[in-house]
ChimeraX commands (.cxc) that place a marker at each C-alpha (Angstrom):
marker #1 position -27.53,19.74,7.90 radius 0.5
marker #1 position -29.34,17.76,5.22 radius 0.5
marker #1 position -27.90,14.84,3.25 radius 0.5
marker #1 position -28.16,17.00,0.14 radius 0.5
marker #1 position -26.04,19.77,1.70 radius 0.5
marker #1 position -23.44,17.27,2.91 radius 0.5
marker #1 position -23.29,15.72,-0.56 radius 0.5
marker #1 position -22.90,19.13,-2.17 radius 0.5
marker #1 position -20.05,19.97,0.20 radius 0.5
marker #1 position -18.35,16.64,-0.54 radius 0.5
marker #1 position -18.64,17.27,-4.28 radius 0.5
marker #1 position -17.13,20.74,-3.92 radius 0.5
marker #1 position -14.29,19.29,-1.81 radius 0.5
marker #1 position -13.65,16.79,-4.60 radius 0.5
marker #1 position -13.65,19.63,-7.13 radius 0.5
marker #1 position -11.18,21.53,-4.96 radius 0.5
marker #1 position -8.84,18.55,-5.00 radius 0.5
marker #1 position -8.96,18.43,-8.79 radius 0.5
marker #1 position -8.37,22.19,-9.05 radius 0.5
marker #1 position -5.28,21.74,-6.84 radius 0.5
marker #1 position -4.13,18.87,-9.07 radius 0.5
marker #1 position -4.65,21.01,-12.17 radius 0.5
marker #1 position -2.49,23.80,-10.75 radius 0.5
marker #1 position 0.44,21.62,-9.74 radius 0.5
marker #1 position 0.36,19.72,-13.03 radius 0.5
marker #1 position -0.11,22.72,-15.32 radius 0.5
marker #1 position 2.60,24.77,-13.68 radius 0.5
marker #1 position 4.99,22.07,-12.45 radius 0.5
marker #1 position 4.91,23.59,-9.00 radius 0.5
marker #1 position 7.44,22.43,-6.41 radius 0.5
marker #1 position 4.68,20.78,-4.39 radius 0.5
marker #1 position 5.03,17.04,-3.78 radius 0.5
marker #1 position 8.11,17.10,-6.01 radius 0.5
marker #1 position 6.04,17.68,-9.16 radius 0.5
marker #1 position 8.66,20.11,-10.39 radius 0.5
marker #1 position 11.14,17.21,-10.53 radius 0.5
marker #1 position 8.95,14.99,-12.69 radius 0.5
marker #1 position 7.26,17.70,-14.79 radius 0.5
marker #1 position 6.76,16.85,-18.46 radius 0.5
marker #1 position 4.88,19.74,-20.14 radius 0.5
marker #1 position 2.79,17.68,-22.56 radius 0.5
marker #1 position 1.91,14.93,-20.11 radius 0.5
marker #1 position 1.28,17.16,-17.10 radius 0.5
marker #1 position -0.79,19.72,-18.99 radius 0.5
marker #1 position -3.09,16.98,-20.25 radius 0.5
marker #1 position -3.51,15.85,-16.66 radius 0.5
marker #1 position -4.33,19.45,-15.73 radius 0.5
marker #1 position -6.99,19.67,-18.45 radius 0.5
marker #1 position -8.56,16.41,-17.27 radius 0.5
marker #1 position -8.43,17.56,-13.64 radius 0.5
marker #1 position -10.22,20.81,-14.52 radius 0.5
marker #1 position -12.82,18.81,-16.42 radius 0.5
marker #1 position -13.48,16.59,-13.39 radius 0.5
marker #1 position -13.65,19.68,-11.14 radius 0.5
marker #1 position -16.20,21.32,-13.44 radius 0.5
marker #1 position -18.29,18.14,-13.62 radius 0.5
marker #1 position -18.29,17.71,-9.84 radius 0.5
marker #1 position -19.37,21.32,-9.38 radius 0.5
marker #1 position -22.09,20.90,-12.02 radius 0.5
marker #1 position -23.45,17.80,-10.29 radius 0.5
marker #1 position -23.45,19.65,-6.95 radius 0.5
marker #1 position -25.79,22.30,-8.39 radius 0.5
marker #1 position -28.59,19.83,-9.12 radius 0.5
marker #1 position -28.05,16.32,-7.82 radius 0.5
marker #1 position -31.43,15.09,-9.02 radius 0.5
marker #1 position -30.93,16.32,-12.59 radius 0.5
marker #1 position -27.33,15.10,-12.86 radius 0.5
marker #1 position -27.71,11.69,-11.23 radius 0.5
marker #1 position -26.43,9.85,-14.32 radius 0.5
marker #1 position -23.55,12.29,-14.70 radius 0.5
marker #1 position -22.66,11.63,-11.05 radius 0.5
marker #1 position -22.42,7.91,-11.82 radius 0.5
marker #1 position -20.24,8.53,-14.88 radius 0.5
marker #1 position -17.91,10.91,-13.04 radius 0.5
marker #1 position -17.55,8.63,-10.02 radius 0.5
marker #1 position -16.85,5.70,-12.34 radius 0.5
marker #1 position -14.08,7.72,-14.01 radius 0.5
marker #1 position -12.65,8.67,-10.63 radius 0.5
marker #1 position -12.74,5.01,-9.55 radius 0.5
marker #1 position -10.88,3.94,-12.70 radius 0.5
marker #1 position -8.34,6.72,-12.08 radius 0.5
marker #1 position -7.82,5.47,-8.54 radius 0.5
marker #1 position -7.27,1.98,-9.91 radius 0.5
marker #1 position -4.65,3.39,-12.27 radius 0.5
marker #1 position -2.91,5.06,-9.32 radius 0.5
marker #1 position -2.79,1.72,-7.50 radius 0.5
marker #1 position -1.26,0.06,-10.58 radius 0.5
marker #1 position 1.39,2.81,-10.77 radius 0.5
marker #1 position 2.21,2.35,-7.09 radius 0.5
marker #1 position 2.51,-1.43,-7.45 radius 0.5
marker #1 position 4.74,-1.14,-10.48 radius 0.5
marker #1 position 7.35,0.89,-8.60 radius 0.5
marker #1 position 5.77,4.31,-8.41 radius 0.5
marker #1 position 7.85,7.36,-9.24 radius 0.5
marker #1 position 11.15,6.24,-7.68 radius 0.5
marker #1 position 12.69,5.91,-11.17 radius 0.5
marker #1 position 12.39,9.70,-11.49 radius 0.5
marker #1 position 14.73,10.25,-8.56 radius 0.5
marker #1 position 12.14,11.68,-6.21 radius 0.5
marker #1 position 12.37,10.84,-2.54 radius 0.5
marker #1 position 9.02,11.59,-0.91 radius 0.5
marker #1 position 6.50,11.59,-3.75 radius 0.5
marker #1 position 5.37,7.96,-3.47 radius 0.5
marker #1 position 4.89,8.25,0.30 radius 0.5
marker #1 position 2.91,11.48,-0.11 radius 0.5
marker #1 position 0.78,10.00,-2.88 radius 0.5
marker #1 position -0.10,7.04,-0.67 radius 0.5
marker #1 position -1.45,9.42,1.97 radius 0.5
marker #1 position -3.33,11.47,-0.61 radius 0.5
marker #1 position -4.68,8.25,-2.13 radius 0.5
marker #1 position -5.98,7.13,1.24 radius 0.5
marker #1 position -7.72,10.50,1.67 radius 0.5
marker #1 position -9.19,10.24,-1.82 radius 0.5
marker #1 position -10.48,6.73,-1.11 radius 0.5
marker #1 position -12.16,7.91,2.09 radius 0.5
marker #1 position -13.72,10.85,0.20 radius 0.5
marker #1 position -14.91,8.48,-2.53 radius 0.5
marker #1 position -16.58,6.02,-0.14 radius 0.5
marker #1 position -18.17,8.75,2.00 radius 0.5
marker #1 position -19.44,10.56,-1.11 radius 0.5
marker #1 position -20.97,7.38,-2.54 radius 0.5
marker #1 position -22.56,6.49,0.80 radius 0.5
marker #1 position -23.99,9.99,1.18 radius 0.5
marker #1 position -25.32,9.92,-2.39 radius 0.5
marker #1 position -26.94,6.57,-1.74 radius 0.5
marker #1 position -28.55,7.75,1.51 radius 0.5
marker #1 position -29.77,10.93,-0.15 radius 0.5
marker #1 position -31.24,9.22,-3.22 radius 0.5
marker #1 position -32.94,6.46,-1.20 radius 0.5
marker #1 position -34.39,8.94,1.29 radius 0.5
marker #1 position -35.69,11.22,-1.46 radius 0.5
marker #1 position -36.60,8.53,-4.02 radius 0.5
marker #1 position -34.71,10.38,-6.74 radius 0.5
marker link #1:1,2 radius 0.2
marker link #1:2,3 radius 0.2
marker link #1:3,4 radius 0.2
marker link #1:4,5 radius 0.2
marker link #1:5,6 radius 0.2
marker link #1:6,7 radius 0.2
marker link #1:7,8 radius 0.2
marker link #1:8,9 radius 0.2
marker link #1:9,10 radius 0.2
marker link #1:10,11 radius 0.2
marker link #1:11,12 radius 0.2
marker link #1:12,13 radius 0.2
marker link #1:13,14 radius 0.2
marker link #1:14,15 radius 0.2
marker link #1:15,16 radius 0.2
marker link #1:16,17 radius 0.2
marker link #1:17,18 radius 0.2
marker link #1:18,19 radius 0.2
marker link #1:19,20 radius 0.2
marker link #1:20,21 radius 0.2
marker link #1:21,22 radius 0.2
marker link #1:22,23 radius 0.2
marker link #1:23,24 radius 0.2
marker link #1:24,25 radius 0.2
marker link #1:25,26 radius 0.2
marker link #1:26,27 radius 0.2
marker link #1:27,28 radius 0.2
marker link #1:28,29 radius 0.2
marker link #1:29,30 radius 0.2
marker link #1:30,31 radius 0.2
marker link #1:31,32 radius 0.2
marker link #1:32,33 radius 0.2
marker link #1:33,34 radius 0.2
marker link #1:34,35 radius 0.2
marker link #1:35,36 radius 0.2
marker link #1:36,37 radius 0.2
marker link #1:37,38 radius 0.2
marker link #1:38,39 radius 0.2
marker link #1:39,40 radius 0.2
marker link #1:40,41 radius 0.2
marker link #1:41,42 radius 0.2
marker link #1:42,43 radius 0.2
marker link #1:43,44 radius 0.2
marker link #1:44,45 radius 0.2
marker link #1:45,46 radius 0.2
marker link #1:46,47 radius 0.2
marker link #1:47,48 radius 0.2
marker link #1:48,49 radius 0.2
marker link #1:49,50 radius 0.2
marker link #1:50,51 radius 0.2
marker link #1:51,52 radius 0.2
marker link #1:52,53 radius 0.2
marker link #1:53,54 radius 0.2
marker link #1:54,55 radius 0.2
marker link #1:55,56 radius 0.2
marker link #1:56,57 radius 0.2
marker link #1:57,58 radius 0.2
marker link #1:58,59 radius 0.2
marker link #1:59,60 radius 0.2
marker link #1:60,61 radius 0.2
marker link #1:61,62 radius 0.2
marker link #1:62,63 radius 0.2
marker link #1:63,64 radius 0.2
marker link #1:64,65 radius 0.2
marker link #1:65,66 radius 0.2
marker link #1:66,67 radius 0.2
marker link #1:67,68 radius 0.2
marker link #1:68,69 radius 0.2
marker link #1:69,70 radius 0.2
marker link #1:70,71 radius 0.2
marker link #1:71,72 radius 0.2
marker link #1:72,73 radius 0.2
marker link #1:73,74 radius 0.2
marker link #1:74,75 radius 0.2
marker link #1:75,76 radius 0.2
marker link #1:76,77 radius 0.2
marker link #1:77,78 radius 0.2
marker link #1:78,79 radius 0.2
marker link #1:79,80 radius 0.2
marker link #1:80,81 radius 0.2
marker link #1:81,82 radius 0.2
marker link #1:82,83 radius 0.2
marker link #1:83,84 radius 0.2
marker link #1:84,85 radius 0.2
marker link #1:85,86 radius 0.2
marker link #1:86,87 radius 0.2
marker link #1:87,88 radius 0.2
marker link #1:88,89 radius 0.2
marker link #1:89,90 radius 0.2
marker link #1:90,91 radius 0.2
marker link #1:91,92 radius 0.2
marker link #1:92,93 radius 0.2
marker link #1:93,94 radius 0.2
marker link #1:94,95 radius 0.2
marker link #1:95,96 radius 0.2
marker link #1:96,97 radius 0.2
marker link #1:97,98 radius 0.2
marker link #1:98,99 radius 0.2
marker link #1:99,100 radius 0.2
marker link #1:100,101 radius 0.2
marker link #1:101,102 radius 0.2
marker link #1:102,103 radius 0.2
marker link #1:103,104 radius 0.2
marker link #1:104,105 radius 0.2
marker link #1:105,106 radius 0.2
marker link #1:106,107 radius 0.2
marker link #1:107,108 radius 0.2
marker link #1:108,109 radius 0.2
marker link #1:109,110 radius 0.2
marker link #1:110,111 radius 0.2
marker link #1:111,112 radius 0.2
marker link #1:112,113 radius 0.2
marker link #1:113,114 radius 0.2
marker link #1:114,115 radius 0.2
marker link #1:115,116 radius 0.2
marker link #1:116,117 radius 0.2
marker link #1:117,118 radius 0.2
marker link #1:118,119 radius 0.2
marker link #1:119,120 radius 0.2
marker link #1:120,121 radius 0.2
marker link #1:121,122 radius 0.2
marker link #1:122,123 radius 0.2
marker link #1:123,124 radius 0.2
marker link #1:124,125 radius 0.2
marker link #1:125,126 radius 0.2
marker link #1:126,127 radius 0.2
marker link #1:127,128 radius 0.2
marker link #1:128,129 radius 0.2
marker link #1:129,130 radius 0.2
marker link #1:130,131 radius 0.2
marker link #1:131,132 radius 0.2
marker link #1:132,133 radius 0.2
view
């Protein structure tokens, strides 16, 4: 499998994550205790942003060469979002909302997201250096 195909798959996996996030935030689904902390205005804005990131990741996956700059912008936004998640965790997380398992689950999801982020960047770098994009 080529570096390009691997990168495309990683981008679609990232988009899938954001689509999942959009669903649980838009609907306040009882997944990861989101139903207990659901605030319609706040969560629906998160859902809109998640769908936007999903669409951008899918767009980049369709033509990596053409959307190289967009890839950098999207990954920068994702990195800043991950930094925000770390700040939330260090400031006490969601315990104030009376949830029991959410912070623990988010830590695991955050670790998975960080691994995806690093692997995606490394694959992008290998692909662009190999193909002189």
